[in-house]
Chimera marker file (.cmm) of the C-alpha trace (Angstrom):
<marker_set name="trace">
<marker id="1" x="-2.044" y="-22.413" z="2.564" r="1" g="1" b="0" radius="0.5"/>
<marker id="2" x="1.798" y="-22.532" z="4.258" r="1" g="1" b="0" radius="0.5"/>
<marker id="3" x="4.022" y="-25.270" z="4.935" r="1" g="1" b="0" radius="0.5"/>
<marker id="4" x="4.162" y="-26.883" z="8.237" r="1" g="1" b="0" radius="0.5"/>
<marker id="5" x="7.903" y="-26.928" z="7.448" r="1" g="1" b="0" radius="0.5"/>
<marker id="6" x="9.577" y="-23.749" z="8.326" r="1" g="1" b="0" radius="0.5"/>
<marker id="7" x="11.357" y="-22.006" z="5.486" r="1" g="1" b="0" radius="0.5"/>
<marker id="8" x="14.635" y="-21.819" z="4.295" r="1" g="1" b="0" radius="0.5"/>
<marker id="9" x="16.989" y="-19.011" z="3.684" r="1" g="1" b="0" radius="0.5"/>
<marker id="10" x="16.596" y="-18.423" z="-0.604" r="1" g="1" b="0" radius="0.5"/>
<marker id="11" x="13.275" y="-19.253" z="-0.689" r="1" g="1" b="0" radius="0.5"/>
<marker id="12" x="10.660" y="-16.855" z="-2.242" r="1" g="1" b="0" radius="0.5"/>
<marker id="13" x="7.098" y="-16.835" z="-0.660" r="1" g="1" b="0" radius="0.5"/>
<marker id="14" x="3.870" y="-15.010" z="-0.886" r="1" g="1" b="0" radius="0.5"/>
<marker id="15" x="2.475" y="-13.002" z="1.285" r="1" g="1" b="0" radius="0.5"/>
<marker id="16" x="-0.040" y="-9.895" z="1.985" r="1" g="1" b="0" radius="0.5"/>
<marker id="17" x="1.767" y="-6.745" z="1.341" r="1" g="1" b="0" radius="0.5"/>
<marker id="18" x="1.877" y="-4.385" z="4.410" r="1" g="1" b="0" radius="0.5"/>
<marker id="19" x="0.183" y="-1.064" z="3.808" r="1" g="1" b="0" radius="0.5"/>
<marker id="20" x="-1.989" y="-2.325" z="0.778" r="1" g="1" b="0" radius="0.5"/>
<marker id="21" x="-5.094" y="-1.476" z="1.461" r="1" g="1" b="0" radius="0.5"/>
<marker id="22" x="-7.299" y="-4.063" z="0.006" r="1" g="1" b="0" radius="0.5"/>
<marker id="23" x="-4.838" y="-6.433" z="1.131" r="1" g="1" b="0" radius="0.5"/>
<marker id="24" x="-2.844" y="-7.427" z="-1.607" r="1" g="1" b="0" radius="0.5"/>
<marker id="25" x="-0.347" y="-10.095" z="-2.023" r="1" g="1" b="0" radius="0.5"/>
<marker id="26" x="3.900" y="-10.213" z="-3.056" r="1" g="1" b="0" radius="0.5"/>
<marker id="27" x="6.663" y="-12.376" z="-3.254" r="1" g="1" b="0" radius="0.5"/>
<marker id="28" x="10.000" y="-12.224" z="-0.811" r="1" g="1" b="0" radius="0.5"/>
<marker id="29" x="12.839" y="-13.426" z="-0.312" r="1" g="1" b="0" radius="0.5"/>
<marker id="30" x="13.524" y="-15.266" z="3.010" r="1" g="1" b="0" radius="0.5"/>
<marker id="31" x="17.162" y="-13.635" z="4.139" r="1" g="1" b="0" radius="0.5"/>
<marker id="32" x="17.099" y="-15.147" z="7.821" r="1" g="1" b="0" radius="0.5"/>
<marker id="33" x="18.838" y="-18.483" z="8.626" r="1" g="1" b="0" radius="0.5"/>
<marker id="34" x="17.949" y="-21.166" z="11.506" r="1" g="1" b="0" radius="0.5"/>
<marker id="35" x="19.375" y="-18.282" z="14.110" r="1" g="1" b="0" radius="0.5"/>
<marker id="36" x="17.115" y="-16.244" z="13.603" r="1" g="1" b="0" radius="0.5"/>
<marker id="37" x="14.954" y="-15.793" z="16.480" r="1" g="1" b="0" radius="0.5"/>
<marker id="38" x="11.662" y="-17.290" z="16.115" r="1" g="1" b="0" radius="0.5"/>
<marker id="39" x="12.682" y="-19.286" z="13.305" r="1" g="1" b="0" radius="0.5"/>
<marker id="40" x="10.216" y="-20.936" z="11.510" r="1" g="1" b="0" radius="0.5"/>
<marker id="41" x="7.238" y="-18.418" z="12.930" r="1" g="1" b="0" radius="0.5"/>
<marker id="42" x="8.745" y="-15.405" z="11.362" r="1" g="1" b="0" radius="0.5"/>
<marker id="43" x="11.295" y="-14.215" z="8.687" r="1" g="1" b="0" radius="0.5"/>
<marker id="44" x="13.502" y="-11.385" z="7.786" r="1" g="1" b="0" radius="0.5"/>
<marker id="45" x="12.484" y="-10.813" z="4.028" r="1" g="1" b="0" radius="0.5"/>
<marker id="46" x="13.626" y="-8.228" z="1.242" r="1" g="1" b="0" radius="0.5"/>
<marker id="47" x="10.434" y="-7.862" z="-1.426" r="1" g="1" b="0" radius="0.5"/>
<marker id="48" x="10.460" y="-8.616" z="-4.558" r="1" g="1" b="0" radius="0.5"/>
<marker id="49" x="8.945" y="-6.808" z="-7.690" r="1" g="1" b="0" radius="0.5"/>
<marker id="50" x="8.816" y="-6.841" z="-11.179" r="1" g="1" b="0" radius="0.5"/>
<marker id="51" x="10.005" y="-3.214" z="-11.779" r="1" g="1" b="0" radius="0.5"/>
<marker id="52" x="13.390" y="-2.074" z="-12.238" r="1" g="1" b="0" radius="0.5"/>
<marker id="53" x="14.435" y="0.305" z="-10.151" r="1" g="1" b="0" radius="0.5"/>
<marker id="54" x="17.779" y="1.791" z="-9.667" r="1" g="1" b="0" radius="0.5"/>
<marker id="55" x="19.500" y="-0.504" z="-7.084" r="1" g="1" b="0" radius="0.5"/>
<marker id="56" x="17.636" y="-3.153" z="-7.419" r="1" g="1" b="0" radius="0.5"/>
<marker id="57" x="19.207" y="-6.736" z="-7.941" r="1" g="1" b="0" radius="0.5"/>
<marker id="58" x="18.677" y="-8.365" z="-10.968" r="1" g="1" b="0" radius="0.5"/>
<marker id="59" x="16.818" y="-11.621" z="-10.740" r="1" g="1" b="0" radius="0.5"/>
<marker id="60" x="18.083" y="-13.793" z="-14.110" r="1" g="1" b="0" radius="0.5"/>
<marker id="61" x="16.710" y="-17.529" z="-14.735" r="1" g="1" b="0" radius="0.5"/>
<marker id="62" x="19.948" y="-19.062" z="-13.651" r="1" g="1" b="0" radius="0.5"/>
<marker id="63" x="19.581" y="-17.439" z="-10.055" r="1" g="1" b="0" radius="0.5"/>
<marker id="64" x="16.593" y="-19.974" z="-9.717" r="1" g="1" b="0" radius="0.5"/>
<marker id="65" x="17.392" y="-23.213" z="-7.804" r="1" g="1" b="0" radius="0.5"/>
<marker id="66" x="13.682" y="-23.961" z="-8.315" r="1" g="1" b="0" radius="0.5"/>
<marker id="67" x="10.657" y="-22.313" z="-9.460" r="1" g="1" b="0" radius="0.5"/>
<marker id="68" x="10.368" y="-18.806" z="-10.495" r="1" g="1" b="0" radius="0.5"/>
<marker id="69" x="7.990" y="-15.864" z="-11.856" r="1" g="1" b="0" radius="0.5"/>
<marker id="70" x="7.275" y="-15.977" z="-15.611" r="1" g="1" b="0" radius="0.5"/>
<marker id="71" x="8.559" y="-12.442" z="-15.945" r="1" g="1" b="0" radius="0.5"/>
<marker id="72" x="11.508" y="-10.266" z="-14.845" r="1" g="1" b="0" radius="0.5"/>
<marker id="73" x="12.440" y="-10.093" z="-11.158" r="1" g="1" b="0" radius="0.5"/>
<marker id="74" x="14.183" y="-7.774" z="-9.384" r="1" g="1" b="0" radius="0.5"/>
<marker id="75" x="15.362" y="-7.191" z="-5.044" r="1" g="1" b="0" radius="0.5"/>
<marker id="76" x="14.907" y="-4.370" z="-3.121" r="1" g="1" b="0" radius="0.5"/>
<marker id="77" x="17.265" y="-4.455" z="-0.611" r="1" g="1" b="0" radius="0.5"/>
<marker id="78" x="15.781" y="-1.829" z="1.197" r="1" g="1" b="0" radius="0.5"/>
<marker id="79" x="12.324" y="-2.845" z="1.979" r="1" g="1" b="0" radius="0.5"/>
<marker id="80" x="13.636" y="-5.219" z="4.520" r="1" g="1" b="0" radius="0.5"/>
<marker id="81" x="10.442" y="-7.244" z="6.411" r="1" g="1" b="0" radius="0.5"/>
<marker id="82" x="9.807" y="-9.129" z="8.865" r="1" g="1" b="0" radius="0.5"/>
<marker id="83" x="7.187" y="-11.871" z="7.683" r="1" g="1" b="0" radius="0.5"/>
<marker id="84" x="5.215" y="-13.881" z="10.014" r="1" g="1" b="0" radius="0.5"/>
<marker id="85" x="4.967" y="-17.775" z="9.074" r="1" g="1" b="0" radius="0.5"/>
<marker id="86" x="1.110" y="-18.431" z="9.352" r="1" g="1" b="0" radius="0.5"/>
<marker id="87" x="0.487" y="-15.178" z="6.793" r="1" g="1" b="0" radius="0.5"/>
<marker id="88" x="2.469" y="-17.345" z="4.093" r="1" g="1" b="0" radius="0.5"/>
<marker id="89" x="0.564" y="-17.868" z="1.309" r="1" g="1" b="0" radius="0.5"/>
<marker id="90" x="2.548" y="-20.105" z="-0.711" r="1" g="1" b="0" radius="0.5"/>
<marker id="91" x="6.393" y="-20.672" z="-2.030" r="1" g="1" b="0" radius="0.5"/>
<marker id="92" x="7.201" y="-19.573" z="-6.034" r="1" g="1" b="0" radius="0.5"/>
<marker id="93" x="10.637" y="-21.160" z="-5.382" r="1" g="1" b="0" radius="0.5"/>
<marker id="94" x="13.912" y="-20.600" z="-4.175" r="1" g="1" b="0" radius="0.5"/>
<marker id="95" x="17.369" y="-18.578" z="-5.137" r="1" g="1" b="0" radius="0.5"/>
<marker id="96" x="20.492" y="-19.775" z="-5.404" r="1" g="1" b="0" radius="0.5"/>
<marker id="97" x="23.166" y="-19.306" z="-2.471" r="1" g="1" b="0" radius="0.5"/>
<marker id="98" x="25.461" y="-16.760" z="-4.360" r="1" g="1" b="0" radius="0.5"/>
<marker id="99" x="22.192" y="-14.740" z="-5.151" r="1" g="1" b="0" radius="0.5"/>
<marker id="100" x="20.847" y="-14.761" z="-2.320" r="1" g="1" b="0" radius="0.5"/>
<marker id="101" x="24.072" y="-13.742" z="-0.206" r="1" g="1" b="0" radius="0.5"/>
<marker id="102" x="24.415" y="-11.031" z="-3.001" r="1" g="1" b="0" radius="0.5"/>
<marker id="103" x="20.856" y="-9.424" z="-1.810" r="1" g="1" b="0" radius="0.5"/>
<marker id="104" x="21.591" y="-9.740" z="1.926" r="1" g="1" b="0" radius="0.5"/>
<marker id="105" x="24.861" y="-8.188" z="1.492" r="1" g="1" b="0" radius="0.5"/>
<marker id="106" x="23.020" y="-5.238" z="-0.254" r="1" g="1" b="0" radius="0.5"/>
<marker id="107" x="20.390" y="-5.120" z="2.452" r="1" g="1" b="0" radius="0.5"/>
<marker id="108" x="23.024" y="-4.979" z="4.674" r="1" g="1" b="0" radius="0.5"/>
<marker id="109" x="24.761" y="-1.985" z="3.552" r="1" g="1" b="0" radius="0.5"/>
<marker id="110" x="21.258" y="0.271" z="3.761" r="1" g="1" b="0" radius="0.5"/>
<marker id="111" x="21.362" y="-0.571" z="7.359" r="1" g="1" b="0" radius="0.5"/>
<marker id="112" x="24.539" y="0.595" z="7.999" r="1" g="1" b="0" radius="0.5"/>
<marker id="113" x="26.797" y="-2.061" z="8.192" r="1" g="1" b="0" radius="0.5"/>
<link id1="1" id2="2" r="1" g="1" b="0" radius="0.2"/>
<link id1="2" id2="3" r="1" g="1" b="0" radius="0.2"/>
<link id1="3" id2="4" r="1" g="1" b="0" radius="0.2"/>
<link id1="4" id2="5" r="1" g="1" b="0" radius="0.2"/>
<link id1="5" id2="6" r="1" g="1" b="0" radius="0.2"/>
<link id1="6" id2="7" r="1" g="1" b="0" radius="0.2"/>
<link id1="7" id2="8" r="1" g="1" b="0" radius="0.2"/>
<link id1="8" id2="9" r="1" g="1" b="0" radius="0.2"/>
<link id1="9" id2="10" r="1" g="1" b="0" radius="0.2"/>
<link id1="10" id2="11" r="1" g="1" b="0" radius="0.2"/>
<link id1="11" id2="12" r="1" g="1" b="0" radius="0.2"/>
<link id1="12" id2="13" r="1" g="1" b="0" radius="0.2"/>
<link id1="13" id2="14" r="1" g="1" b="0" radius="0.2"/>
<link id1="14" id2="15" r="1" g="1" b="0" radius="0.2"/>
<link id1="15" id2="16" r="1" g="1" b="0" radius="0.2"/>
<link id1="16" id2="17" r="1" g="1" b="0" radius="0.2"/>
<link id1="17" id2="18" r="1" g="1" b="0" radius="0.2"/>
<link id1="18" id2="19" r="1" g="1" b="0" radius="0.2"/>
<link id1="19" id2="20" r="1" g="1" b="0" radius="0.2"/>
<link id1="20" id2="21" r="1" g="1" b="0" radius="0.2"/>
<link id1="21" id2="22" r="1" g="1" b="0" radius="0.2"/>
<link id1="22" id2="23" r="1" g="1" b="0" radius="0.2"/>
<link id1="23" id2="24" r="1" g="1" b="0" radius="0.2"/>
<link id1="24" id2="25" r="1" g="1" b="0" radius="0.2"/>
<link id1="25" id2="26" r="1" g="1" b="0" radius="0.2"/>
<link id1="26" id2="27" r="1" g="1" b="0" radius="0.2"/>
<link id1="27" id2="28" r="1" g="1" b="0" radius="0.2"/>
<link id1="28" id2="29" r="1" g="1" b="0" radius="0.2"/>
<link id1="29" id2="30" r="1" g="1" b="0" radius="0.2"/>
<link id1="30" id2="31" r="1" g="1" b="0" radius="0.2"/>
<link id1="31" id2="32" r="1" g="1" b="0" radius="0.2"/>
<link id1="32" id2="33" r="1" g="1" b="0" radius="0.2"/>
<link id1="33" id2="34" r="1" g="1" b="0" radius="0.2"/>
<link id1="34" id2="35" r="1" g="1" b="0" radius="0.2"/>
<link id1="35" id2="36" r="1" g="1" b="0" radius="0.2"/>
<link id1="36" id2="37" r="1" g="1" b="0" radius="0.2"/>
<link id1="37" id2="38" r="1" g="1" b="0" radius="0.2"/>
<link id1="38" id2="39" r="1" g="1" b="0" radius="0.2"/>
<link id1="39" id2="40" r="1" g="1" b="0" radius="0.2"/>
<link id1="40" id2="41" r="1" g="1" b="0" radius="0.2"/>
<link id1="41" id2="42" r="1" g="1" b="0" radius="0.2"/>
<link id1="42" id2="43" r="1" g="1" b="0" radius="0.2"/>
<link id1="43" id2="44" r="1" g="1" b="0" radius="0.2"/>
<link id1="44" id2="45" r="1" g="1" b="0" radius="0.2"/>
<link id1="45" id2="46" r="1" g="1" b="0" radius="0.2"/>
<link id1="46" id2="47" r="1" g="1" b="0" radius="0.2"/>
<link id1="47" id2="48" r="1" g="1" b="0" radius="0.2"/>
<link id1="48" id2="49" r="1" g="1" b="0" radius="0.2"/>
<link id1="49" id2="50" r="1" g="1" b="0" radius="0.2"/>
<link id1="50" id2="51" r="1" g="1" b="0" radius="0.2"/>
<link id1="51" id2="52" r="1" g="1" b="0" radius="0.2"/>
<link id1="52" id2="53" r="1" g="1" b="0" radius="0.2"/>
<link id1="53" id2="54" r="1" g="1" b="0" radius="0.2"/>
<link id1="54" id2="55" r="1" g="1" b="0" radius="0.2"/>
<link id1="55" id2="56" r="1" g="1" b="0" radius="0.2"/>
<link id1="56" id2="57" r="1" g="1" b="0" radius="0.2"/>
<link id1="57" id2="58" r="1" g="1" b="0" radius="0.2"/>
<link id1="58" id2="59" r="1" g="1" b="0" radius="0.2"/>
<link id1="59" id2="60" r="1" g="1" b="0" radius="0.2"/>
<link id1="60" id2="61" r="1" g="1" b="0" radius="0.2"/>
<link id1="61" id2="62" r="1" g="1" b="0" radius="0.2"/>
<link id1="62" id2="63" r="1" g="1" b="0" radius="0.2"/>
<link id1="63" id2="64" r="1" g="1" b="0" radius="0.2"/>
<link id1="64" id2="65" r="1" g="1" b="0" radius="0.2"/>
<link id1="65" id2="66" r="1" g="1" b="0" radius="0.2"/>
<link id1="66" id2="67" r="1" g="1" b="0" radius="0.2"/>
<link id1="67" id2="68" r="1" g="1" b="0" radius="0.2"/>
<link id1="68" id2="69" r="1" g="1" b="0" radius="0.2"/>
<link id1="69" id2="70" r="1" g="1" b="0" radius="0.2"/>
<link id1="70" id2="71" r="1" g="1" b="0" radius="0.2"/>
<link id1="71" id2="72" r="1" g="1" b="0" radius="0.2"/>
<link id1="72" id2="73" r="1" g="1" b="0" radius="0.2"/>
<link id1="73" id2="74" r="1" g="1" b="0" radius="0.2"/>
<link id1="74" id2="75" r="1" g="1" b="0" radius="0.2"/>
<link id1="75" id2="76" r="1" g="1" b="0" radius="0.2"/>
<link id1="76" id2="77" r="1" g="1" b="0" radius="0.2"/>
<link id1="77" id2="78" r="1" g="1" b="0" radius="0.2"/>
<link id1="78" id2="79" r="1" g="1" b="0" radius="0.2"/>
<link id1="79" id2="80" r="1" g="1" b="0" radius="0.2"/>
<link id1="80" id2="81" r="1" g="1" b="0" radius="0.2"/>
<link id1="81" id2="82" r="1" g="1" b="0" radius="0.2"/>
<link id1="82" id2="83" r="1" g="1" b="0" radius="0.2"/>
<link id1="83" id2="84" r="1" g="1" b="0" radius="0.2"/>
<link id1="84" id2="85" r="1" g="1" b="0" radius="0.2"/>
<link id1="85" id2="86" r="1" g="1" b="0" radius="0.2"/>
<link id1="86" id2="87" r="1" g="1" b="0" radius="0.2"/>
<link id1="87" id2="88" r="1" g="1" b="0" radius="0.2"/>
<link id1="88" id2="89" r="1" g="1" b="0" radius="0.2"/>
<link id1="89" id2="90" r="1" g="1" b="0" radius="0.2"/>
<link id1="90" id2="91" r="1" g="1" b="0" radius="0.2"/>
<link id1="91" id2="92" r="1" g="1" b="0" radius="0.2"/>
<link id1="92" id2="93" r="1" g="1" b="0" radius="0.2"/>
<link id1="93" id2="94" r="1" g="1" b="0" radius="0.2"/>
<link id1="94" id2="95" r="1" g="1" b="0" radius="0.2"/>
<link id1="95" id2="96" r="1" g="1" b="0" radius="0.2"/>
<link id1="96" id2="97" r="1" g="1" b="0" radius="0.2"/>
<link id1="97" id2="98" r="1" g="1" b="0" radius="0.2"/>
<link id1="98" id2="99" r="1" g="1" b="0" radius="0.2"/>
<link id1="99" id2="100" r="1" g="1" b="0" radius="0.2"/>
<link id1="100" id2="101" r="1" g="1" b="0" radius="0.2"/>
<link id1="101" id2="102" r="1" g="1" b="0" radius="0.2"/>
<link id1="102" id2="103" r="1" g="1" b="0" radius="0.2"/>
<link id1="103" id2="104" r="1" g="1" b="0" radius="0.2"/>
<link id1="104" id2="105" r="1" g="1" b="0" radius="0.2"/>
<link id1="105" id2="106" r="1" g="1" b="0" radius="0.2"/>
<link id1="106" id2="107" r="1" g="1" b="0" radius="0.2"/>
<link id1="107" id2="108" r="1" g="1" b="0" radius="0.2"/>
<link id1="108" id2="109" r="1" g="1" b="0" radius="0.2"/>
<link id1="109" id2="110" r="1" g="1" b="0" radius="0.2"/>
<link id1="110" id2="111" r="1" g="1" b="0" radius="0.2"/>
<link id1="111" id2="112" r="1" g="1" b="0" radius="0.2"/>
<link id1="112" id2="113" r="1" g="1" b="0" radius="0.2"/>
</marker_set>
């Protein structure tokens, strides 16, 4: 069940993974800000994973403002997606502004910025 309050940049949320059958959930880092169209209804995100891959951004314990997984966590900045607020299952925690900005810059580089 999701919160009625909008999630914020840096929040990590659990949402159904696209293209997975049967539906499975994964964690996503919210990169969009309140200036994003439809903020509070949908969010621009990147996927998080427990698998270390080339070019993945490692998320260390001190990168979490609060919350966090019980194991290793990496952001996949090439996996940019939009998720709907109503499909978010729950929140996992929130990353620091510094780590969120680092991941956002990496994501932007894949978009040719």
